[in-house]
Steps between C-alpha positions, in 0.01 A plus 500: 500500500727343238521831310602682817765235575642527150501879453602594856746220570608269216529754221706753701715213632560378144656836409788443742823352360568136577799598711253656745238225464760237592525661844129420545564154356757425768257612769225283353735201499541524879124527543412206273782264597557569868171663600188387316664185363301535176439148365818390673362153572423454128844626396693285747295191415552551126875548545548199730317266261676642194850478648508208747880487467545852637553574869247698703743791507523498120120488472465800733758695299314433174174606666654821633648585158165422337309741727752777426452440128120482535492840672714646223255362242209666682660845486630448147139426397389822671771696320380360166179705528713808421806344336579654160612314190865606525531366854315182408741437213795536738355264758353226277715372213526199270841335471441338158271734297623342176321181608169689509557618142573142391172383654302777333621379160320166542163669443343295779359579842747482788420362845737657751513318833648646818462429870415721795869557538676831557295791360263331255278808541764745375616277214143432388418871495819587311495213253307676217802731469710206378285371217307633202234233558194552723559365851205342681470393864222332696405648835253449782298820559477598866162562661549875542421645152696821561822323603452243225497780242795681662709182491399420142584853384839486673589158358383594153656844468775375265272289281433181696155366407324358806233234463287399803534126558127439472504652148815321383340200328265711287769757429757249381243326284426835335873571460580160344810538284593844636874547527565628850700422814286339769629518858428204729593432861657155504459452875135596544307269730243315284130538576436124489703196607336286230593738216859543620821347377672326791876484537778532755594863563724620782495160666119481507219342301367811329194593296611715206251701296474344154338800328830637371586183308139458385494853359838459327389177331152624408634813329837353389711763679871512562566440869767710673615526862586835658768486770466813718810579703580773751809703413475715812227667702238627256672376182395184314583315179313241295676237291306287251548135417304279264278230651332378180502608137238243393253433784284277276789252485557489876386209715214575739643676806849562361455879473371517857788289628760708315385843621439375856847343519650825370330699775601245763865530397483879536328483840754253637783735399353803686190393696449833678353659187201267452154573647504272805191656663284327237325177615641322199442146622144527632369253239550127543491233234168315495 
């Protein structure tokens, strides 16, 4: 069934230009926001708790803008199945490529942290174009083996190396000392409350996954934050900033605090571009 869905629907749809796909995106927005109300209770609850100083009208406007953006992301992801390298280079760019070259000269691994903000999918797929180093990302395989392979092939078509999360520990142990860029999601919901780092984030007591900092310290990697911004519909930039040059000298938790505060600052500036459908605060401190 998944093969039929892909070859008869998704693949042909992906061959259409984004200008056409955005017409479908607008239609989907009306269905999800006004009709089905997809995760609307989660979104509104997240926004109200994160911005208690905003009026209900402001919260509704952010939610509406978020659903429009979410629908665009869905069809941009579909388009990426057939998107060529030239188009990808136009749509996903780095504002400070010289910074990447400076990092490469350190001859150390690089942990690149970004949030589920704007099109992390497009920037992650395109990123190997911007560096001579191998680029590695963790991912959670989906249950359908056919779609899992299709997604992996699409994300890796420009050189991104994808490592299933359940293989990450063994893989990184084997790669010890390998100079590469390792992509981490800084806003992933941790699997355990006890193993989390707790801090205030968007006005709430929040469990933050500590694996990013742990990995950076264990393998003595440079830690860099990637700020993904939307230029206009379908066009994104990433700007890098240094979080830590010497993670072994950082106090416990400092790296986590720094990259989480950086993401929070970006979200507060333009909240509509973060993934509000995620049940980010489902874990409570024990």
